C-alpha positions, 0 to 999 in steps of 0.5 A: 500500499502507498499514502500521499498526505498533501498540505498546503505547506509545512510551516509551524502549525497544528494542522501541519503538525498533524499532517506530518503526524499522519504521514508519520503514522502511514510509515509506522503501519507499514505503508509506503508513505509520502508527504507533499508540501504545495508551498515553500517556507523558510523552516518547514516541519519535518517527519520524524521517520526517515523513511517518509518520502518528502516532496515539495511542489511550488504550485503558484509558480507552475501554475502561473508559468502555464500562462493559462493560470496566470491569466485565470487568477488575474481575472479572479483578483480584479473581477471575481474577488471583488464581486464575491469575496474570498473567491480567488481560489476559484480562480487559482484553483483551476490550474492548480489542480491540473498541475497537481495531476500533472505532478501526481502522474510524474511520481507514480510513474517513478514510485508506483501508484498511490492507494490513497491520498489524504488533503489536509485542510480546507486551504489545501482544497482550495489550491486544488479544488479542480483535481478529483479521484476516488482515491482522495479523502479530504479532511475537514479540520475545523467546525463550519461557522454557517453564517448567512445562507448566500449565493457565495457560500453555496458555489463555493461549497459545491466546488470544495466539498460536493461529490468528495470523500469528506473526513471529519476529525471529530463528531462535533466537526462532522454534525457542522458539516451536516447542517452546512451541507443542509444550509449550503446544498452540497452533498458529499459522496461520503462523510465519516469520522477519523481522529487526528493521531497522536504520536506517542512515542515520538511525543515522549522523546521529544518531551525529554529534550532540554529547554534552557529557559523552562520555569524552575517552579511549577506552572500553568501552560497554554500552547497555541497560536496567539489568535481570536479563536483560541481566546487567550483574553478568556484565560487571562481574565480567568487566571487573574480572577482565579488568585493562583499564584503559579505562573501562567505560560503561553507558548505560542505567537501571533497578531493578538500578542501585543494586545494580550501583553497590554491586558495582562498588564491592565489586569495586574498580573503581567509579572506572573504571565510568561509570553514564551514565544513560538517553540519549534518543540513545545513538549517539555513546556508541556512536560513539566507543567503542573496544569495544561489550560485550553480556553478556545472558542472552538477547537476541530479536535483539540489535539493539545490536550492529547499531546498534553496528556501523552507528556503526562500532564493533566488538562483543563478545558472550557466547554467548547464546540467541536471535538474536545469531548472526544478526548475528555471522555469518561472520567476526564469529563471532570476536566471540562469546565464552563465556557466563562471567566468564572467557570474557568477561574473555578476550574483553574483553582480546583485543579491546581488544588488537587493531587497531580493525578496519574494519566491512564494510557487507555485515554490515548487508545482512539488516537494511536497512529496505527489505529488512525491509519488504518481508518484512512485506509479502510475509509469508504469501503462500502462507498467504493464498493457500491 
């Protein structure tokens, strides 16, 4: 069996890291695994396993080089996008799909035919939307925000989702896709749920690496991009209200950093909040924390929760749409707190007051790489045999 994981880029980010993890999972399961990035970045993420074949295709450059691709992109920029916002991909994805198919044929002549092709994230779908193949699975990483029913949404969703094999990373994402399907008028070929893989062994090796500036004393930690969707403002307000004296460490960077630093000063907690910035290896920060806290407005899967659990660190999450309840289930439901300042503050106080609980290996079983890899290989079989 031969697999290909396709991702928009290999920049530092949660979705990109999961794409790498899935490529590693296929290799670990014994398949010939390939990983393709459609954009160049300065410091790309890399698979842990040496037997993953990594490819790079500068899709935009090759599409423009055809001449037709450049013309379609200009028409989309100058005509279509001003009339229908967020429609640039309609022009660029026409030749993007054609270039990708040509690349695929060339690589398959050398390596052999791929049995499963997995596209991760809507941003990746957009780049190659004209490509269609029964082997392809399109992974929905996050919940659908429906908004108004507009002609733009209907047209765009039919290009991206109609007639395709869709895979949601959680039941929450799948349910939001079903609601969007009814509202926006598209019909997927299939829709199933396959969670993200958790590379437990790799995480546990990485978490033992030395980090010179780790705090010496116990602390709370959050690992996420500093963007509105992660709602660090709620976390800072809840932390201030909790009265907990342990420092709060924010690992990540993003557009909200200046605003959050100002808010920490306003709340009088600046001396106890550490902005650690983006880290190539966040796992030592998770391992040494007393508690991992998630404050997001929504989470497609919430991979940082099972990453923290794999590091042996207790977790606490606000109740938000998406997939956190597929990780925090059974006895872990006690780790979910109301999505409010008071609710999260009380959850922090309660979690810190308890002894640090042991982490059960069984909590991670659903996300083990071999199980997830096999689910992708088996996906859609009933549809394909019909």
